C-alpha positions as CSV (number, residue, x, y, z in Angstrom):
1,D,0.0,0.0,0.0
2,V,2.8,2.4,0.8
3,A,4.6,1.8,-2.5
4,K,1.4,2.1,-4.5
5,A,0.6,5.5,-2.8
6,S,4.1,6.9,-3.0
7,P,4.8,9.6,-5.5
8,V,8.5,8.4,-5.7
9,P,10.0,5.0,-6.3
10,V,10.2,2.8,-3.2
11,M,12.9,0.3,-2.2
12,I,12.2,-2.8,-0.1
13,Y,14.5,-3.0,2.9
14,N,14.9,-6.5,4.3
15,C,17.3,-6.2,7.2
16,T,17.8,-9.1,9.5
17,T,21.5,-8.7,10.5
18,P,22.4,-9.3,14.1
19,S,24.0,-5.8,14.3
20,N,20.8,-4.1,13.4
21,P,17.8,-6.3,14.3
22,L,15.3,-3.5,14.8
23,A,15.7,-2.0,11.3
24,A,12.9,-4.1,9.9
25,A,11.3,-5.3,13.2
26,G,13.1,-8.5,12.8
27,I,10.9,-9.6,9.9
28,D,12.8,-11.5,7.2
29,L,10.8,-11.4,3.9
30,D,11.1,-14.6,1.9
31,S,11.8,-14.4,-1.8
32,T,8.3,-15.3,-2.8
33,T,6.9,-12.3,-0.9
34,I,9.6,-9.9,-2.3
35,L,8.7,-11.1,-5.9
36,E,5.0,-10.8,-5.3
37,L,5.5,-7.2,-4.1
38,A,7.7,-6.3,-7.0
39,Q,5.2,-7.8,-9.5
40,S,2.2,-6.1,-8.0
41,C,3.7,-2.7,-7.7
42,P,5.8,-1.2,-10.5
43,N,6.7,1.7,-8.2
44,I,9.1,-0.7,-6.3
45,C,12.6,0.0,-7.8
46,G,14.7,-2.5,-5.9
47,A,15.4,-4.4,-2.7
48,K,18.2,-4.2,-0.2
49,L,18.9,-7.6,1.3
50,T,21.0,-7.8,4.4
51,C,19.9,-11.2,5.4
52,E,23.0,-12.8,4.0
53,N,20.9,-15.5,2.3
54,M,22.6,-16.0,-1.1
55,G,19.9,-18.5,-2.1
56,K,17.2,-15.8,-1.8
57,L,19.3,-13.3,-3.8
58,Y,20.0,-15.9,-6.5
59,R,16.3,-16.9,-6.8
60,I,15.1,-13.3,-7.0
61,S,17.8,-12.3,-9.6
62,I,17.0,-15.3,-11.8
63,I,13.2,-14.7,-11.7
64,I,13.3,-10.9,-12.3
65,S,15.7,-11.3,-15.2
66,Q,13.2,-13.4,-17.1
67,P,11.4,-11.6,-20.0
68,A,8.1,-13.0,-18.7
69,F,8.6,-11.3,-15.3
70,V,9.5,-7.9,-16.9
71,A,6.5,-8.1,-19.3
72,Q,4.0,-8.4,-16.5
């Protein structure tokens, strides 16, 4: 809702590092949720992942680079 209402592009901030646990209230978004948000709101311009989960990063990067994802 925030991204859809924002007049400027919005970045998803997924911070779950031990050094800053309160930055995102300790909520670790999974890759499916991040992809659903990106797909449903073209105003989202990117995501900062500090969860150190390389599998999540890899899955997101593979899916968003697909022409079918970009076309939607």
